[in-house]
C-alpha positions, 0 to 999 in steps of 0.5 A, spaced: 831 347 031 830 346 038 829 352 043 834 352 049 833 356 056 837 358 061 832 356 067 836 353 073 834 346 075 828 346 079 825 352 075 820 352 070 822 355 064 819 361 061 817 358 055 814 352 058 807 350 056 803 349 063 801 342 064 793 341 063 789 340 069 787 333 070 780 334 070 776 341 068 769 341 068 766 348 066 758 349 066 757 342 066 749 340 066 746 333 065 739 331 066 735 325 064 728 327 062 726 332 067 731 330 072 737 335 073 743 330 075 748 335 074 747 342 075 752 347 072 758 344 076 765 348 075 771 343 078 778 343 076 783 338 079 791 339 078 795 333 076 797 329 083 791 331 087 787 326 091 780 328 091 774 325 095 767 327 091 762 326 097 754 326 096 748 323 099 745 318 094 742 321 088 746 327 089 750 327 082 756 323 083 755 318 078 753 322 073 758 326 073 764 321 073 760 318 067 761 325 064 768 325 066 769 318 063 766 319 057 760 314 058 755 320 057 755 326 054 753 333 058 747 337 055 751 343 056 758 345 059 765 343 057 769 337 059 776 337 058 781 331 061 788 332 061 787 337 056 783 333 051 776 330 051 774 324 055 774 319 049 781 322 046 784 321 054 781 314 054 784 312 047 791 313 049 790 310 055 791 316 060 785 314 064 782 308 068 777 307 073 775 302 078 768 301 079 764 297 084 761 291 079 762 288 073 768 286 068 770 280 071 769 273 069 769 268 075 772 262 071 778 265 070 784 266 075 786 273 078 793 272 074 789 270 067 784 276 068 790 281 069 794 278 063 788 278 058 787 285 060 794 287 059 793 284 052 789 289 050 794 295 051 800 296 047 805 298 052 802 295 059 805 294 066 808 288 067 802 283 070 806 281 076 808 289 078 800 291 078 798 284 082 804 286 087 801 294 087 794 291 089 797 286 094 794 280 090 800 277 088 799 271 093 792 269 089 794 269 083 792 262 081 785 263 085 779 263 080 775 270 081 769 266 083 773 264 089 775 271 091 772 275 096 768 282 094 775 286 097 779 281 093 775 282 087 776 290 088 783 289 088 783 285 082 780 291 078 785 296 082 790 292 078 787 292 071 786 299 072 794 299 073 795 296 067 795 302 062 799 306 067 794 311 067 795 319 069 788 319 071 785 314 076 777 314 078 775 310 083 767 308 085 767 306 092 774 303 091 774 299 098 767 296 098 768 289 101 775 290 104 777 289 111 780 294 115 788 291 114 786 291 106 783 298 106 789 301 109 794 298 105 790 299 099 790 307 100 798 306 102 798 304 095 794 310 092 798 315 096 804 312 093 802 313 086 799 320 087 806 322 089 809 320 083 804 324 079 798 320 078 791 324 080 786 320 083 778 322 084 774 317 088 767 316 090 766 313 097 761 313 103 766 311 108 767 318 110 773 317 114 777 315 108 776 321 105 778 325 111 784 321 112 786 320 105 784 325 100 788 332 099 781 335 098 774 334 098 768 336 094 761 335 096 755 335 092 748 336 093 742 336 088 747 336 082 751 342 085 758 343 088 756 346 096 763 345 099 770 344 096 777 345 100 781 340 105 778 336 110 780 341 115 777 347 112 770 344 111 770 341 118 771 348 121 767 352 116 761 348 115 760 345 122 764 350 126 768 347 132 767 344 139 770 347 145 771 342 151 772 345 158 772 342 165 767 347 169 765 344 176 758 345 177 757 348 170 750 351 170 746 349 163 742 355 163 748 360 165 752 357 159 746 358 154 748 366 154 755 365 151 756 369 145 756 365 139 754 358 141 750 353 137 749 348 142 751 346 149 752 340 152 754 338 160 756 332 162 758 332 170 764 337 170 765 337 162 762 343 158 762 341 151 760 348 146 758 347 139 760 353 135 762 357 129 766 362 133 770 358 138 776 363 139 770 368 142 767 362 146 774 359 149 775 367 151 769 368 154 769 361 159 777 363 161 775 370 163 768 370 166 768 362 169 772 357 173 773 353 166 780 350 165 783 344 161 780 347 155 781 345 148 778 346 141 777 341 136 774 341 129 767 337 128 767 331 124 767 330 117 760 327 118 757 333 121 759 338 116 757 332 110 750 332 114 750 340 115 752 341 107 748 336 104 741 334 107 735 336 105 734 342 110 741 345 108 740 352 105 746 355 103 753 351 101 760 353 101 763 352 095 770 354 094 771 354 102 778 356 103 
């Protein structure tokens, strides 16, 4: 017997079971001997999100990704992928990963590699379709060994799409790609996310995280130190820059501005780095001849360094 409801189109049924989170980590710890690679991480990722997972080398990114992929077991904590264990999700073809190296036979062509991989799934997406999504249809007859590093990464992306996964995990996905290749790659990723696919990616290209992610998670020494949109992290972690034109600016006098962190004077241009931009702007406009004032967020790189460097003392988990 099938239950019926009176829910209107576009409304959720009162009896509907909420969709499981794409990724849910609860108190996850992972150590290698005396080295604590992952130190009590709590992380929830909803379906359809594009999440950048950032941190310096040795921060615990790869160890966390390995736990999500079921490649290693946590020493403590719970890991759920689409409401099930990582192995269950992967066995059902719901998870795919694009890693930096490995997995390619150089004597096969691009299309042969994709077709061989497709044969491992019961209901794969059409090979031509995934090659087109990855932008490598034109090199289908090229041997993998003759492909550039960026083309090989695109092939790995195509292979990952064959099972039509709900969760796609990318580790440095655009390594070796040129600027145009990176732009078209992320355009394809965004289109997939708009259809409901969840994407978690690690990258050293901070501009990619800034431009293409819905959310950024920063990790340091195995702990999450910031979690929010790029704008939130830049504004909260690194403050803002107040720029104004002020002829004859006196650096000494400007150093008395309430709430300033650092002042730069370049000719008639004054740059005040601060965590209290509104107060600084008000001060400049009411107590000086400053004009043409603008407030901009600091770069993501500034926030990254401030939150993940060895001398960072506090983090901003749950930035809002």
